[in-house]
All heavy atoms as TSV, in Angstrom:
chain	resi	resn	atom	element	x	y	z
A	1	MET	N	N	8.987	1.497	16.649
A	1	MET	CA	C	7.815	2.345	16.599
A	1	MET	C	C	6.554	1.473	16.536
A	1	MET	O	O	6.512	0.488	15.817
A	1	MET	CB	C	7.896	3.247	15.358
A	1	MET	CG	C	6.728	4.188	15.222
A	1	MET	SD	S	6.719	4.891	13.571
A	1	MET	CE	C	6.798	6.573	13.871
A	2	ASN	N	N	5.573	1.831	17.312
A	2	ASN	CA	C	4.323	1.087	17.311
A	2	ASN	C	C	3.564	1.330	16.024
A	2	ASN	O	O	3.602	2.422	15.464
A	2	ASN	CB	C	3.448	1.512	18.495
A	2	ASN	CG	C	4.055	1.134	19.821
A	2	ASN	OD1	O	4.842	0.202	19.901
A	2	ASN	ND2	N	3.710	1.857	20.856
A	3	GLU	N	N	2.873	0.297	15.579
A	3	GLU	CA	C	2.064	0.438	14.375
A	3	GLU	C	C	0.820	1.271	14.713
A	3	GLU	O	O	0.175	1.053	15.729
A	3	GLU	CB	C	1.652	-0.936	13.851
A	3	GLU	CG	C	0.881	-0.848	12.556
A	3	GLU	CD	C	0.559	-2.213	11.983
A	3	GLU	OE1	O	1.271	-3.176	12.301
A	3	GLU	OE2	O	-0.405	-2.302	11.229
A	4	ILE	N	N	0.525	2.217	13.859
A	4	ILE	CA	C	-0.645	3.075	14.039
A	4	ILE	C	C	-1.774	2.500	13.192
A	4	ILE	O	O	-1.612	2.276	11.995
A	4	ILE	CB	C	-0.348	4.530	13.591
A	4	ILE	CG1	C	0.846	5.108	14.343
A	4	ILE	CG2	C	-1.580	5.397	13.748
A	4	ILE	CD1	C	0.640	5.287	15.818
A	5	ASN	N	N	-2.893	2.236	13.836
A	5	ASN	CA	C	-4.049	1.712	13.123
A	5	ASN	C	C	-5.147	2.766	13.060
A	5	ASN	O	O	-5.356	3.506	14.021
A	5	ASN	CB	C	-4.590	0.457	13.825
A	5	ASN	CG	C	-3.609	-0.690	13.758
A	5	ASN	OD1	O	-3.113	-1.018	12.694
A	5	ASN	ND2	N	-3.318	-1.286	14.893
A	6	PHE	N	N	-5.823	2.801	11.936
A	6	PHE	CA	C	-6.909	3.741	11.729
A	6	PHE	C	C	-8.220	2.978	11.608
A	6	PHE	O	O	-8.276	1.935	10.970
A	6	PHE	CB	C	-6.693	4.551	10.448
A	6	PHE	CG	C	-5.503	5.467	10.511
A	6	PHE	CD1	C	-4.270	5.059	10.047
A	6	PHE	CD2	C	-5.632	6.745	11.034
A	6	PHE	CE1	C	-3.173	5.902	10.110
A	6	PHE	CE2	C	-4.538	7.589	11.100
A	6	PHE	CZ	C	-3.312	7.169	10.640
A	7	THR	N	N	-9.265	3.509	12.210
A	7	THR	CA	C	-10.592	2.921	12.041
A	7	THR	C	C	-11.103	3.289	10.647
A	7	THR	O	O	-10.544	4.173	9.982
A	7	THR	CB	C	-11.579	3.457	13.091
A	7	THR	OG1	O	-11.787	4.853	12.857
A	7	THR	CG2	C	-11.084	3.215	14.514
A	8	VAL	N	N	-12.152	2.640	10.218
A	8	VAL	CA	C	-12.754	2.955	8.918
A	8	VAL	C	C	-13.201	4.423	8.908
A	8	VAL	O	O	-12.996	5.140	7.934
A	8	VAL	CB	C	-13.935	2.005	8.606
A	8	VAL	CG1	C	-14.682	2.441	7.367
A	8	VAL	CG2	C	-13.433	0.580	8.454
A	9	TYR	N	N	-13.783	4.861	10.005
A	9	TYR	CA	C	-14.221	6.258	10.117
A	9	TYR	C	C	-13.032	7.206	9.965
A	9	TYR	O	O	-13.105	8.212	9.249
A	9	TYR	CB	C	-14.920	6.466	11.464
A	9	TYR	CG	C	-15.257	7.897	11.783
A	9	TYR	CD1	C	-16.177	8.616	11.018
A	9	TYR	CD2	C	-14.661	8.537	12.864
A	9	TYR	CE1	C	-16.487	9.923	11.317
A	9	TYR	CE2	C	-14.972	9.841	13.171
A	9	TYR	CZ	C	-15.888	10.537	12.397
A	9	TYR	OH	O	-16.178	11.843	12.700
A	10	GLU	N	N	-11.925	6.895	10.630
A	10	GLU	CA	C	-10.743	7.748	10.529
A	10	GLU	C	C	-10.188	7.748	9.105
A	10	GLU	O	O	-9.756	8.798	8.606
A	10	GLU	CB	C	-9.676	7.282	11.521
A	10	GLU	CG	C	-10.053	7.560	12.966
A	10	GLU	CD	C	-9.101	6.928	13.966
A	10	GLU	OE1	O	-8.425	5.921	13.623
A	10	GLU	OE2	O	-9.040	7.437	15.088
A	11	GLU	N	N	-10.213	6.606	8.439
A	11	GLU	CA	C	-9.760	6.558	7.053
A	11	GLU	C	C	-10.652	7.423	6.166
A	11	GLU	O	O	-10.160	8.085	5.246
A	11	GLU	CB	C	-9.729	5.121	6.551
A	11	GLU	CG	C	-8.602	4.308	7.151
A	11	GLU	CD	C	-8.582	2.869	6.659
A	11	GLU	OE1	O	-9.357	2.512	5.753
A	11	GLU	OE2	O	-7.765	2.095	7.197
A	12	ASP	N	N	-11.954	7.427	6.443
A	12	ASP	CA	C	-12.861	8.291	5.685
A	12	ASP	C	C	-12.511	9.756	5.906
A	12	ASP	O	O	-12.526	10.561	4.967
A	12	ASP	CB	C	-14.317	8.032	6.071
A	12	ASP	CG	C	-14.839	6.708	5.543
A	12	ASP	OD1	O	-14.213	6.142	4.617
A	12	ASP	OD2	O	-15.875	6.241	6.056
A	13	LEU	N	N	-12.194	10.127	7.140
A	13	LEU	CA	C	-11.802	11.507	7.420
A	13	LEU	C	C	-10.520	11.870	6.670
A	13	LEU	O	O	-10.394	12.972	6.136
A	13	LEU	CB	C	-11.607	11.716	8.927
A	13	LEU	CG	C	-12.867	11.725	9.783
A	13	LEU	CD1	C	-12.505	11.783	11.260
A	13	LEU	CD2	C	-13.783	12.868	9.409
A	14	ILE	N	N	-9.585	10.936	6.620
A	14	ILE	CA	C	-8.334	11.188	5.888
A	14	ILE	C	C	-8.640	11.442	4.413
A	14	ILE	O	O	-8.087	12.359	3.807
A	14	ILE	CB	C	-7.354	10.012	6.051
A	14	ILE	CG1	C	-6.874	9.935	7.503
A	14	ILE	CG2	C	-6.168	10.154	5.090
A	14	ILE	CD1	C	-6.122	8.661	7.837
A	15	ARG	N	N	-9.537	10.650	3.846
A	15	ARG	CA	C	-9.883	10.829	2.425
A	15	ARG	C	C	-10.490	12.213	2.164
A	15	ARG	O	O	-10.293	12.786	1.102
A	15	ARG	CB	C	-10.820	9.725	1.970
A	15	ARG	CG	C	-10.103	8.416	1.751
A	15	ARG	CD	C	-11.034	7.310	1.253
A	15	ARG	NE	N	-10.319	6.072	1.115
A	15	ARG	CZ	C	-10.094	5.201	2.109
A	15	ARG	NH1	N	-10.541	5.447	3.318
A	15	ARG	NH2	N	-9.428	4.094	1.884
A	16	ILE	N	N	-11.230	12.726	3.121
A	16	ILE	CA	C	-11.823	14.063	2.969
A	16	ILE	C	C	-10.721	15.113	2.824
A	16	ILE	O	O	-10.825	16.033	2.017
A	16	ILE	CB	C	-12.729	14.399	4.171
A	16	ILE	CG1	C	-13.981	13.525	4.139
A	16	ILE	CG2	C	-13.097	15.887	4.190
A	16	ILE	CD1	C	-14.819	13.597	5.387
A	17	TYR	N	N	-9.651	14.967	3.605
A	17	TYR	CA	C	-8.594	15.988	3.623
A	17	TYR	C	C	-7.404	15.648	2.732
A	17	TYR	O	O	-6.465	16.424	2.632
A	17	TYR	CB	C	-8.123	16.221	5.067
A	17	TYR	CG	C	-9.218	16.848	5.884
A	17	TYR	CD1	C	-10.000	16.101	6.745
A	17	TYR	CD2	C	-9.507	18.194	5.739
A	17	TYR	CE1	C	-11.032	16.679	7.464
A	17	TYR	CE2	C	-10.540	18.786	6.447
A	17	TYR	CZ	C	-11.295	18.020	7.306
A	17	TYR	OH	O	-12.320	18.600	8.001
A	18	HIS	N	N	-7.454	14.514	2.065
A	18	HIS	CA	C	-6.393	14.103	1.149
A	18	HIS	C	C	-6.576	14.888	-0.142
A	18	HIS	O	O	-7.607	14.789	-0.790
A	18	HIS	CB	C	-6.508	12.591	0.901
A	18	HIS	CG	C	-5.462	12.031	0.020
A	18	HIS	ND1	N	-5.708	11.715	-1.299
A	18	HIS	CD2	C	-4.177	11.716	0.263
A	18	HIS	CE1	C	-4.606	11.217	-1.829
A	18	HIS	NE2	N	-3.668	11.213	-0.912
A	19	LEU	N	N	-5.602	15.697	-0.480
A	19	LEU	CA	C	-5.723	16.578	-1.638
A	19	LEU	C	C	-5.226	15.903	-2.907
A	19	LEU	O	O	-4.143	15.333	-2.933
A	19	LEU	CB	C	-4.899	17.855	-1.410
A	19	LEU	CG	C	-5.294	18.691	-0.210
A	19	LEU	CD1	C	-4.293	19.817	-0.027
A	19	LEU	CD2	C	-6.687	19.240	-0.388
A	20	ASP	N	N	-6.034	15.981	-3.956
A	20	ASP	CA	C	-5.615	15.411	-5.238
A	20	ASP	C	C	-4.386	16.122	-5.784
A	20	ASP	O	O	-3.536	15.508	-6.413
A	20	ASP	CB	C	-6.754	15.504	-6.260
A	20	ASP	CG	C	-7.891	14.556	-5.921
A	20	ASP	OD1	O	-7.642	13.536	-5.256
A	20	ASP	OD2	O	-9.027	14.842	-6.317
A	21	ASN	N	N	-4.284	17.430	-5.537
A	21	ASN	CA	C	-3.155	18.184	-6.085
A	21	ASN	C	C	-1.913	18.113	-5.196
A	21	ASN	O	O	-0.855	18.571	-5.573
A	21	ASN	CB	C	-3.543	19.648	-6.331
A	21	ASN	CG	C	-3.941	20.366	-5.055
A	21	ASN	OD1	O	-4.216	19.734	-4.043
A	21	ASN	ND2	N	-3.996	21.668	-5.097
A	22	ASN	N	N	-2.046	17.562	-3.993
A	22	ASN	CA	C	-0.896	17.387	-3.104
A	22	ASN	C	C	-1.133	16.135	-2.268
A	22	ASN	O	O	-1.410	16.221	-1.081
A	22	ASN	CB	C	-0.713	18.623	-2.209
A	22	ASN	CG	C	0.574	18.556	-1.418
A	22	ASN	OD1	O	1.390	17.650	-1.594
A	22	ASN	ND2	N	0.772	19.504	-0.520
A	23	PRO	N	N	-1.053	14.949	-2.900
A	23	PRO	CA	C	-1.429	13.706	-2.218
A	23	PRO	C	C	-0.340	13.155	-1.303
A	23	PRO	O	O	-0.014	11.982	-1.334
A	23	PRO	CB	C	-1.714	12.765	-3.379
A	23	PRO	CG	C	-0.771	13.216	-4.430
A	23	PRO	CD	C	-0.680	14.719	-4.273
A	24	THR	N	N	0.249	14.025	-0.514
A	24	THR	CA	C	1.304	13.593	0.392
A	24	THR	C	C	0.801	13.624	1.829
A	24	THR	O	O	-0.205	14.269	2.136
A	24	THR	CB	C	2.534	14.514	0.289
A	24	THR	OG1	O	2.146	15.829	0.718
A	24	THR	CG2	C	3.081	14.564	-1.130
A	25	LEU	N	N	1.529	12.959	2.676
A	25	LEU	CA	C	1.219	12.971	4.096
A	25	LEU	C	C	1.274	14.408	4.630
A	25	LEU	O	O	0.346	14.869	5.299
A	25	LEU	CB	C	2.209	12.074	4.841
A	25	LEU	CG	C	2.125	12.028	6.360
A	25	LEU	CD1	C	0.745	11.561	6.803
A	25	LEU	CD2	C	3.209	11.124	6.913
A	26	ALA	N	N	2.339	15.122	4.298
A	26	ALA	CA	C	2.485	16.499	4.778
A	26	ALA	C	C	1.362	17.400	4.247
A	26	ALA	O	O	0.848	18.251	4.971
A	26	ALA	CB	C	3.844	17.055	4.367
A	27	GLY	N	N	0.987	17.203	2.996
A	27	GLY	CA	C	-0.089	18.006	2.413
A	27	GLY	C	C	-1.421	17.738	3.076
A	27	GLY	O	O	-2.226	18.648	3.303
A	28	THR	N	N	-1.671	16.485	3.430
A	28	THR	CA	C	-2.915	16.121	4.098
A	28	THR	C	C	-2.956	16.703	5.507
A	28	THR	O	O	-3.970	17.264	5.927
A	28	THR	CB	C	-3.079	14.594	4.125
A	28	THR	OG1	O	-3.073	14.110	2.776
A	28	THR	CG2	C	-4.386	14.188	4.797
A	29	ILE	N	N	-1.853	16.610	6.232
A	29	ILE	CA	C	-1.785	17.178	7.582
A	29	ILE	C	C	-1.984	18.693	7.514
A	29	ILE	O	O	-2.743	19.264	8.306
A	29	ILE	CB	C	-0.453	16.825	8.273
A	29	ILE	CG1	C	-0.409	15.326	8.570
A	29	ILE	CG2	C	-0.259	17.643	9.545
A	29	ILE	CD1	C	0.939	14.820	9.050
A	30	ALA	N	N	-1.355	19.348	6.554
A	30	ALA	CA	C	-1.501	20.803	6.403
A	30	ALA	C	C	-2.942	21.177	6.087
A	30	ALA	O	O	-3.465	22.170	6.608
A	30	ALA	CB	C	-0.559	21.314	5.308
A	31	ASN	N	N	-3.599	20.391	5.250
A	31	ASN	CA	C	-4.995	20.663	4.904
A	31	ASN	C	C	-5.898	20.498	6.124
A	31	ASN	O	O	-6.826	21.286	6.332
A	31	ASN	CB	C	-5.450	19.759	3.757
A	31	ASN	CG	C	-6.747	20.220	3.149
A	31	ASN	OD1	O	-7.031	21.412	3.058
A	31	ASN	ND2	N	-7.560	19.281	2.723
A	32	ILE	N	N	-5.634	19.497	6.929
A	32	ILE	CA	C	-6.405	19.310	8.167
A	32	ILE	C	C	-6.207	20.518	9.078
A	32	ILE	O	O	-7.180	21.085	9.589
A	32	ILE	CB	C	-5.989	18.015	8.892
A	32	ILE	CG1	C	-6.500	16.793	8.120
A	32	ILE	CG2	C	-6.507	18.002	10.332
A	32	ILE	CD1	C	-5.990	15.462	8.648
A	33	GLN	N	N	-4.967	20.937	9.276
A	33	GLN	CA	C	-4.695	22.074	10.161
A	33	GLN	C	C	-5.361	23.346	9.648
A	33	GLN	O	O	-5.871	24.141	10.434
A	33	GLN	CB	C	-3.185	22.278	10.300
A	33	GLN	CG	C	-2.544	21.180	11.103
A	33	GLN	CD	C	-1.032	21.261	11.134
A	33	GLN	OE1	O	-0.388	21.506	10.118
A	33	GLN	NE2	N	-0.463	21.038	12.298
A	34	LYS	N	N	-5.365	23.524	8.344
A	34	LYS	CA	C	-5.966	24.713	7.743
A	34	LYS	C	C	-7.478	24.730	7.954
A	34	LYS	O	O	-8.071	25.785	8.186
A	34	LYS	CB	C	-5.632	24.759	6.249
A	34	LYS	CG	C	-6.211	25.947	5.512
A	34	LYS	CD	C	-5.798	25.942	4.056
A	34	LYS	CE	C	-6.738	25.029	3.304
A	34	LYS	NZ	N	-6.541	25.000	1.871
A	35	ASN	N	N	-8.119	23.569	7.880
A	35	ASN	CA	C	-9.572	23.492	7.941
A	35	ASN	C	C	-10.134	23.234	9.330
A	35	ASN	O	O	-11.340	23.415	9.547
A	35	ASN	CB	C	-10.072	22.406	6.980
A	35	ASN	CG	C	-9.959	22.849	5.550
A	35	ASN	OD1	O	-10.734	23.666	5.094
A	35	ASN	ND2	N	-8.971	22.328	4.837
A	36	LEU	N	N	-9.302	22.836	10.274
A	36	LEU	CA	C	-9.770	22.509	11.619
A	36	LEU	C	C	-10.614	23.616	12.264
A	36	LEU	O	O	-11.663	23.324	12.834
A	36	LEU	CB	C	-8.571	22.147	12.505
A	36	LEU	CG	C	-8.821	21.230	13.680
A	36	LEU	CD1	C	-9.472	19.927	13.269
A	36	LEU	CD2	C	-7.519	20.950	14.404
A	37	PRO	N	N	-10.223	24.883	12.160
A	37	PRO	CA	C	-11.022	25.931	12.804
A	37	PRO	C	C	-12.432	26.083	12.221
A	37	PRO	O	O	-13.303	26.661	12.863
A	37	PRO	CB	C	-10.218	27.208	12.556
A	37	PRO	CG	C	-8.848	26.758	12.205
A	37	PRO	CD	C	-8.995	25.411	11.585
A	38	TYR	N	N	-12.655	25.563	11.036
A	38	TYR	CA	C	-13.950	25.732	10.365
A	38	TYR	C	C	-14.920	24.582	10.624
A	38	TYR	O	O	-16.053	24.620	10.160
A	38	TYR	CB	C	-13.741	25.909	8.854
A	38	TYR	CG	C	-12.840	27.068	8.552
A	38	TYR	CD1	C	-11.531	26.867	8.138
A	38	TYR	CD2	C	-13.277	28.379	8.712
A	38	TYR	CE1	C	-10.683	27.937	7.880
A	38	TYR	CE2	C	-12.441	29.454	8.461
A	38	TYR	CZ	C	-11.152	29.217	8.048
A	38	TYR	OH	O	-10.317	30.281	7.807
A	39	ILE	N	N	-14.473	23.567	11.359
A	39	ILE	CA	C	-15.356	22.450	11.692
A	39	ILE	C	C	-16.196	22.872	12.890
A	39	ILE	O	O	-15.668	23.108	13.978
A	39	ILE	CB	C	-14.550	21.174	12.006
A	39	ILE	CG1	C	-13.694	20.779	10.800
A	39	ILE	CG2	C	-15.486	20.040	12.406
A	39	ILE	CD1	C	-12.724	19.650	11.076
A	40	GLU	N	N	-17.498	22.987	12.677
A	40	GLU	CA	C	-18.373	23.515	13.723
A	40	GLU	C	C	-18.673	22.501	14.823
A	40	GLU	O	O	-18.781	22.861	15.987
A	40	GLU	CB	C	-19.669	24.035	13.107
A	40	GLU	CG	C	-19.436	25.243	12.221
A	40	GLU	CD	C	-20.714	25.790	11.633
A	40	GLU	OE1	O	-21.803	25.424	12.098
A	40	GLU	OE2	O	-20.607	26.605	10.705
A	41	ASP	N	N	-18.851	21.251	14.474
A	41	ASP	CA	C	-19.214	20.223	15.450
A	41	ASP	C	C	-17.974	19.846	16.272
A	41	ASP	O	O	-16.981	19.366	15.728
A	41	ASP	CB	C	-19.775	19.000	14.725
A	41	ASP	CG	C	-20.289	17.942	15.676
A	41	ASP	OD1	O	-19.461	17.360	16.405
A	41	ASP	OD2	O	-21.514	17.689	15.681
A	42	GLN	N	N	-18.031	20.046	17.574
A	42	GLN	CA	C	-16.875	19.794	18.444
A	42	GLN	C	C	-16.444	18.333	18.418
A	42	GLN	O	O	-15.252	18.035	18.416
A	42	GLN	CB	C	-17.186	20.223	19.885
A	42	GLN	CG	C	-15.997	20.076	20.826
A	42	GLN	CD	C	-14.825	20.970	20.460
A	42	GLN	OE1	O	-15.005	22.159	20.208
A	42	GLN	NE2	N	-13.628	20.403	20.407
A	43	ASP	N	N	-17.398	17.407	18.379
A	43	ASP	CA	C	-17.041	15.981	18.347
A	43	ASP	C	C	-16.274	15.630	17.072
A	43	ASP	O	O	-15.285	14.900	17.111
A	43	ASP	CB	C	-18.284	15.103	18.459
A	43	ASP	CG	C	-18.918	15.169	19.849
A	43	ASP	OD1	O	-18.202	15.467	20.824
A	43	ASP	OD2	O	-20.132	14.919	19.940
A	44	VAL	N	N	-16.731	16.168	15.946
A	44	VAL	CA	C	-16.039	15.922	14.675
A	44	VAL	C	C	-14.658	16.575	14.704
A	44	VAL	O	O	-13.669	15.978	14.273
A	44	VAL	CB	C	-16.877	16.430	13.482
A	44	VAL	CG1	C	-16.091	16.301	12.181
A	44	VAL	CG2	C	-18.196	15.690	13.385
A	45	ARG	N	N	-14.584	17.788	15.238
A	45	ARG	CA	C	-13.296	18.479	15.326
A	45	ARG	C	C	-12.324	17.647	16.170
A	45	ARG	O	O	-11.151	17.494	15.805
A	45	ARG	CB	C	-13.472	19.867	15.942
A	45	ARG	CG	C	-12.191	20.690	15.878
A	45	ARG	CD	C	-12.322	22.079	16.469
A	45	ARG	NE	N	-13.475	22.777	15.966
A	45	ARG	CZ	C	-14.351	23.435	16.756
A	45	ARG	NH1	N	-14.179	23.471	18.054
A	45	ARG	NH2	N	-15.373	24.054	16.229
A	46	ASP	N	N	-12.801	17.096	17.268
A	46	ASP	CA	C	-11.945	16.251	18.117
A	46	ASP	C	C	-11.484	15.007	17.363
A	46	ASP	O	O	-10.317	14.623	17.453
A	46	ASP	CB	C	-12.696	15.834	19.385
A	46	ASP	CG	C	-12.967	17.002	20.331
A	46	ASP	OD1	O	-12.344	18.072	20.173
A	46	ASP	OD2	O	-13.812	16.822	21.227
A	47	ASP	N	N	-12.396	14.395	16.605
A	47	ASP	CA	C	-12.046	13.207	15.817
A	47	ASP	C	C	-10.983	13.536	14.776
A	47	ASP	O	O	-10.024	12.778	14.579
A	47	ASP	CB	C	-13.275	12.630	15.120
A	47	ASP	CG	C	-14.290	12.038	16.093
A	47	ASP	OD1	O	-13.916	11.753	17.252
A	47	ASP	OD2	O	-15.452	11.866	15.688
A	48	VAL	N	N	-11.131	14.666	14.107
A	48	VAL	CA	C	-10.163	15.075	13.084
A	48	VAL	C	C	-8.814	15.375	13.734
A	48	VAL	O	O	-7.756	15.049	13.183
A	48	VAL	CB	C	-10.698	16.284	12.277
A	48	VAL	CG1	C	-9.637	16.837	11.341
A	48	VAL	CG2	C	-11.934	15.874	11.482
A	49	GLU	N	N	-8.832	15.949	14.913
A	49	GLU	CA	C	-7.588	16.233	15.638
A	49	GLU	C	C	-6.864	14.931	16.000
A	49	GLU	O	O	-5.646	14.833	15.884
A	49	GLU	CB	C	-7.884	17.052	16.902
A	49	GLU	CG	C	-6.666	17.434	17.695
A	49	GLU	CD	C	-5.715	18.357	16.977
A	49	GLU	OE1	O	-6.146	19.126	16.094
A	49	GLU	OE2	O	-4.510	18.312	17.285
A	50	VAL	N	N	-7.606	13.913	16.403
A	50	VAL	CA	C	-7.013	12.601	16.699
A	50	VAL	C	C	-6.365	12.034	15.437
A	50	VAL	O	O	-5.242	11.525	15.477
A	50	VAL	CB	C	-8.080	11.632	17.255
A	50	VAL	CG1	C	-7.565	10.198	17.259
A	50	VAL	CG2	C	-8.505	12.047	18.647
A	51	VAL	N	N	-7.064	12.143	14.303
A	51	VAL	CA	C	-6.521	11.661	13.034
A	51	VAL	C	C	-5.232	12.414	12.691
A	51	VAL	O	O	-4.242	11.812	12.279
A	51	VAL	CB	C	-7.561	11.800	11.899
A	51	VAL	CG1	C	-6.925	11.586	10.541
A	51	VAL	CG2	C	-8.699	10.820	12.112
A	52	ARG	N	N	-5.224	13.729	12.886
A	52	ARG	CA	C	-4.026	14.524	12.589
A	52	ARG	C	C	-2.855	14.051	13.435
A	52	ARG	O	O	-1.746	13.862	12.932
A	52	ARG	CB	C	-4.283	16.016	12.832
A	52	ARG	CG	C	-3.079	16.885	12.439
A	52	ARG	CD	C	-3.230	18.309	12.896
A	52	ARG	NE	N	-3.354	18.443	14.334
A	52	ARG	CZ	C	-2.331	18.402	15.201
A	52	ARG	NH1	N	-1.100	18.216	14.760
A	52	ARG	NH2	N	-2.529	18.532	16.482
A	53	ARG	N	N	-3.099	13.826	14.715
A	53	ARG	CA	C	-2.015	13.364	15.594
A	53	ARG	C	C	-1.499	11.988	15.163
A	53	ARG	O	O	-0.294	11.732	15.200
A	53	ARG	CB	C	-2.478	13.343	17.055
A	53	ARG	CG	C	-2.572	14.732	17.662
A	53	ARG	CD	C	-2.683	14.695	19.171
A	53	ARG	NE	N	-3.827	13.944	19.644
A	53	ARG	CZ	C	-5.024	14.471	19.923
A	53	ARG	NH1	N	-5.229	15.758	19.755
A	53	ARG	NH2	N	-6.008	13.707	20.353
A	54	LYS	N	N	-2.398	11.109	14.757
A	54	LYS	CA	C	-1.978	9.790	14.280
A	54	LYS	C	C	-1.160	9.920	12.995
A	54	LYS	O	O	-0.149	9.235	12.818
A	54	LYS	CB	C	-3.182	8.892	14.028
A	54	LYS	CG	C	-3.815	8.324	15.274
A	54	LYS	CD	C	-4.941	7.377	14.890
A	54	LYS	CE	C	-5.467	6.582	16.033
A	54	LYS	NZ	N	-6.509	5.622	15.612
A	55	LEU	N	N	-1.604	10.787	12.097
A	55	LEU	CA	C	-0.896	10.967	10.833
A	55	LEU	C	C	0.524	11.476	11.060
A	55	LEU	O	O	1.438	11.130	10.319
A	55	LEU	CB	C	-1.647	11.945	9.921
A	55	LEU	CG	C	-2.910	11.409	9.254
A	55	LEU	CD1	C	-3.636	12.530	8.526
A	55	LEU	CD2	C	-2.590	10.269	8.302
A	56	GLU	N	N	0.708	12.289	12.089
A	56	GLU	CA	C	2.035	12.818	12.386
A	56	GLU	C	C	2.999	11.732	12.853
A	56	GLU	O	O	4.202	11.946	12.889
A	56	GLU	CB	C	1.938	13.927	13.438
A	56	GLU	CG	C	1.287	15.181	12.899
A	56	GLU	CD	C	1.078	16.249	13.950
A	56	GLU	OE1	O	1.112	15.933	15.162
A	56	GLU	OE2	O	0.873	17.404	13.555
A	57	GLN	N	N	2.468	10.556	13.188
A	57	GLN	CA	C	3.306	9.466	13.697
A	57	GLN	C	C	3.626	8.395	12.650
A	57	GLN	O	O	4.314	7.430	12.956
A	57	GLN	CB	C	2.611	8.810	14.890
A	57	GLN	CG	C	2.391	9.757	16.042
A	57	GLN	CD	C	1.636	9.087	17.161
A	57	GLN	OE1	O	1.955	7.972	17.547
A	57	GLN	NE2	N	0.628	9.755	17.690
A	58	ILE	N	N	3.135	8.558	11.427
A	58	ILE	CA	C	3.394	7.539	10.403
A	58	ILE	C	C	4.293	8.107	9.309
A	58	ILE	O	O	4.482	9.320	9.201
A	58	ILE	CB	C	2.084	6.978	9.789
A	58	ILE	CG1	C	1.330	8.040	8.976
A	58	ILE	CG2	C	1.202	6.378	10.878
A	58	ILE	CD1	C	0.138	7.478	8.199
A	59	SER	N	N	4.803	7.222	8.485
A	59	SER	CA	C	5.678	7.633	7.379
A	59	SER	C	C	4.855	7.832	6.108
A	59	SER	O	O	3.701	7.400	6.018
A	59	SER	CB	C	6.736	6.558	7.133
A	59	SER	OG	O	6.117	5.389	6.616
A	60	GLN	N	N	5.469	8.467	5.124
A	60	GLN	CA	C	4.824	8.660	3.828
A	60	GLN	C	C	4.472	7.302	3.218
A	60	GLN	O	O	3.404	7.131	2.647
A	60	GLN	CB	C	5.730	9.461	2.886
A	60	GLN	CG	C	5.185	9.632	1.483
A	60	GLN	CD	C	3.931	10.496	1.404
A	60	GLN	OE1	O	3.782	11.452	2.135
A	60	GLN	NE2	N	3.020	10.149	0.502
A	61	THR	N	N	5.343	6.322	3.375
A	61	THR	CA	C	5.095	4.979	2.827
A	61	THR	C	C	3.860	4.357	3.468
A	61	THR	O	O	3.005	3.806	2.770
A	61	THR	CB	C	6.325	4.083	3.057
A	61	THR	OG1	O	7.469	4.709	2.487
A	61	THR	CG2	C	6.127	2.718	2.435
A	62	ASP	N	N	3.759	4.451	4.792
A	62	ASP	CA	C	2.579	3.922	5.481
A	62	ASP	C	C	1.322	4.672	5.063
A	62	ASP	O	O	0.254	4.085	4.926
A	62	ASP	CB	C	2.755	4.000	7.000
A	62	ASP	CG	C	3.804	3.028	7.514
A	62	ASP	OD1	O	4.071	2.029	6.817
A	62	ASP	OD2	O	4.349	3.273	8.599
A	63	PHE	N	N	1.459	5.966	4.858
A	63	PHE	CA	C	0.330	6.783	4.426
A	63	PHE	C	C	-0.177	6.320	3.065
A	63	PHE	O	O	-1.371	6.195	2.837
A	63	PHE	CB	C	0.764	8.252	4.370
A	63	PHE	CG	C	-0.294	9.202	3.898
A	63	PHE	CD1	C	-1.401	9.493	4.682
A	63	PHE	CD2	C	-0.187	9.808	2.657
A	63	PHE	CE1	C	-2.380	10.361	4.230
A	63	PHE	CE2	C	-1.152	10.684	2.209
A	63	PHE	CZ	C	-2.258	10.971	2.996
A	64	GLU	N	N	0.743	6.042	2.153
A	64	GLU	CA	C	0.365	5.613	0.807
A	64	GLU	C	C	-0.348	4.263	0.835
A	64	GLU	O	O	-1.183	3.989	-0.032
A	64	GLU	CB	C	1.606	5.551	-0.090
A	64	GLU	CG	C	2.143	6.931	-0.409
A	64	GLU	CD	C	3.508	6.905	-1.063
A	64	GLU	OE1	O	4.059	5.808	-1.295
A	64	GLU	OE2	O	4.028	7.998	-1.329
A	65	LYS	N	N	-0.064	3.442	1.820
A	65	LYS	CA	C	-0.731	2.135	1.946
A	65	LYS	C	C	-2.219	2.297	2.269
A	65	LYS	O	O	-2.995	1.374	2.049
A	65	LYS	CB	C	-0.054	1.294	3.019
A	65	LYS	CG	C	1.334	0.828	2.635
A	65	LYS	CD	C	1.973	0.063	3.768
A	65	LYS	CE	C	3.415	-0.274	3.449
A	65	LYS	NZ	N	4.109	-0.895	4.596
A	66	LEU	N	N	-2.601	3.439	2.821
A	66	LEU	CA	C	-4.006	3.686	3.144
A	66	LEU	C	C	-4.850	3.809	1.883
A	66	LEU	O	O	-6.066	3.626	1.915
A	66	LEU	CB	C	-4.163	4.964	3.971
A	66	LEU	CG	C	-3.576	4.934	5.375
A	66	LEU	CD1	C	-3.634	6.323	5.994
A	66	LEU	CD2	C	-4.310	3.924	6.231
A	67	PHE	N	N	-4.214	4.133	0.775
A	67	PHE	CA	C	-4.940	4.340	-0.466
A	67	PHE	C	C	-4.621	3.228	-1.418
A	67	PHE	O	O	-4.642	3.129	-2.485
A	67	PHE	CB	C	-4.615	5.715	-1.053
A	67	PHE	CG	C	-4.984	6.812	-0.110
A	67	PHE	CD1	C	-4.044	7.359	0.736
A	67	PHE	CD2	C	-6.282	7.270	-0.029
A	67	PHE	CE1	C	-4.386	8.350	1.629
A	67	PHE	CE2	C	-6.638	8.264	0.868
A	67	PHE	CZ	C	-5.688	8.798	1.691
């Protein structure tokens, strides 16, 4: 599997959707999916969608390394 790299901006987006009460990869992806329709700026919505797709390709262990 190829290593997935995140830009600083993408890591910041992940932190926005990383839930303190559910700090898991699955919880973060679910939070992104739940909030995606409410992002008004199309460019930001596209960026968050890219982050979601990248997150779906990594493991929980790799996710924890981001923090």
